[in-house]
C-alpha positions in Angstrom: 105.2 89.1 185.6 106.5 91.8 187.8 105.5 89.9 190.9 107.5 87.0 189.7 110.5 89.2 189.4 110.1 90.2 193.1 110.9 86.7 194.4 114.7 87.0 194.1 117.1 84.3 192.6 114.5 83.8 189.9 115.7 82.8 186.5 113.7 83.1 183.2 114.9 82.0 179.8 112.8 82.9 176.8 113.2 81.8 173.2 111.1 82.9 170.2 111.6 81.1 166.8 109.8 82.8 164.0 109.4 80.9 160.7 109.1 82.3 157.2 105.4 81.3 157.0 104.6 83.5 160.0 104.3 80.7 162.5 106.3 80.9 165.7 107.4 78.7 168.7 107.7 80.4 172.1 109.7 78.6 174.8 109.8 79.7 178.4 112.0 78.1 181.1 111.4 79.2 184.7 113.9 78.2 187.4 112.9 79.0 190.9 114.2 78.2 194.4 111.6 76.0 196.1 111.5 78.3 199.1 110.1 81.0 196.8 107.2 78.9 195.5 104.8 79.8 198.3 105.3 83.6 197.5 104.5 83.0 193.8 101.6 80.7 194.6 100.2 83.3 197.0 100.5 86.0 194.4 98.5 84.1 191.8 95.9 83.0 194.4 95.2 86.7 195.1 94.5 87.4 191.4 91.1 87.2 189.7 90.7 84.7 188.2 92.8 82.9 190.8 93.6 79.8 188.6 96.0 81.4 186.1 99.4 80.5 187.5 102.2 79.2 185.2 102.9 76.8 188.1 99.7 74.9 187.2 99.7 72.8 184.0 95.9 72.9 183.9 95.9 76.7 184.1 98.6 77.0 181.4 96.6 74.6 179.1 93.4 76.6 179.6 95.2 79.9 178.9 97.2 78.9 175.8 95.0 76.4 174.0 93.1 78.8 171.7 92.4 77.0 168.4 90.4 80.0 167.2 93.5 82.1 167.4 95.9 79.4 166.1 97.6 79.1 169.5 98.4 75.7 171.0 100.3 74.5 174.1 102.8 72.0 172.8 104.6 71.1 176.0 104.5 71.6 179.8 107.2 70.0 182.0 107.8 70.6 185.7 110.8 69.1 187.5 112.5 69.5 190.9 116.2 69.1 191.5 118.6 70.5 194.0 115.8 72.3 195.9 114.9 74.2 192.7 111.8 73.9 190.5 112.1 74.2 186.7 109.1 74.7 184.5 109.3 74.5 180.7 106.4 75.8 178.6 106.3 75.5 174.8 103.7 77.3 172.7 103.0 77.1 169.0 101.4 80.0 167.1 100.3 79.3 163.6 100.1 83.1 162.8 102.2 85.4 164.9 100.3 88.5 163.8 97.0 87.0 164.9 98.5 85.6 168.1 99.9 89.0 169.2 96.4 90.5 169.1 95.4 88.3 172.0 96.5 88.7 175.6 98.9 85.8 175.5 102.0 87.7 174.6 101.7 91.3 175.9 105.4 92.0 175.9 106.1 91.0 172.3 105.7 93.1 169.1 106.1 92.2 165.5 106.0 94.3 162.4 106.4 93.3 158.7 108.7 95.1 156.4 107.4 98.2 154.6 109.2 100.6 152.3 112.6 101.3 153.7 111.6 99.6 157.0 112.8 96.1 157.9 110.9 93.3 159.6 111.1 93.7 163.4 110.6 91.4 166.3 110.7 93.0 169.7 110.5 91.9 173.3 110.1 94.2 176.3 111.0 93.0 179.8 108.7 93.8 182.6 109.2 97.2 184.4 108.0 98.5 187.7 104.7 100.3 187.6 105.0 103.9 186.2 103.8 105.3 189.4 106.3 103.4 191.5 108.1 105.7 194.0 111.8 105.8 194.6 111.2 103.8 197.7 109.2 101.2 195.7 112.1 101.0 193.2 114.6 100.5 196.0 112.5 97.7 197.5 112.3 96.1 194.0 116.1 96.4 193.8 116.6 94.6 197.1 114.1 91.8 196.1 115.6 91.4 192.6 119.1 90.5 193.8 120.1 87.3 192.0 117.5 87.7 189.2 118.6 86.4 185.8 116.8 87.0 182.5 117.8 85.8 179.1 116.2 85.9 175.7 116.9 84.5 172.3 115.1 85.7 169.1 115.5 83.6 165.9 114.1 84.9 162.6 113.7 83.5 159.1 116.6 85.4 157.4 119.9 87.2 158.2 119.7 89.8 160.9 120.4 93.4 159.8 120.2 95.2 163.1 120.0 94.2 166.8 121.2 95.4 170.2 121.9 91.8 171.1 124.8 89.4 170.6 124.4 87.5 167.3 124.6 83.8 168.1 124.1 82.8 164.5 123.3 85.0 161.4 119.6 84.5 162.1 119.5 84.6 165.9 120.5 87.0 168.7 120.7 86.5 172.5 120.6 88.8 175.5 121.5 88.0 179.2 120.6 90.3 182.1 121.5 89.9 185.7 120.2 92.0 188.5 122.5 92.8 191.4 122.5 95.7 193.8 122.0 98.0 190.9 118.7 96.3 189.9 116.7 99.5 190.4 118.7 101.3 187.7 118.6 98.3 185.4 114.8 98.2 185.6 114.5 101.9 185.0 116.6 101.8 181.9 116.4 98.3 180.4 115.6 98.8 176.7 113.5 96.5 174.6 115.5 93.7 172.8 114.9 93.4 169.1 116.0 92.0 165.8 115.5 93.5 162.4 115.9 91.6 159.2 
């Protein structure tokens, strides 16, 4: 994910809707300037296995269709307009606890309520590698100019605690934009969460 952040003017909207029965729907919407697509495609081509790019519907289907884990790709749509490419990916998980034990959702954590501890759904945004130098961070800051991230978490009952903006009693949203201070943002950006 970090490599995607490095393309500049990249937009990512994420939404997670958790139902009372433990199922969840994850929606990701990527919006990318067409001139940046070769950089992203080159990055994924350098990985092993090479065919794991979210730019490829076949690769996304292969990665997310996991019936043994109750994970299913429910939608993939790619459109181009005004020299930008938008990709929407919708994933259903029938059991979020089981799904989060796979490698499909590495930045998401969920814990059920225990004594004096509420339910909690948390999402961490990607950070530079821990061993990144100040020079690396400065380079990331330059490349991240124009980056926009947003997230919405919706849960089965009223939210008791969050650092986000409550859109409804059961959902909270966050919006982050990276400008010239991107280095500082990515060093300090906290996880976003809801508790209920």
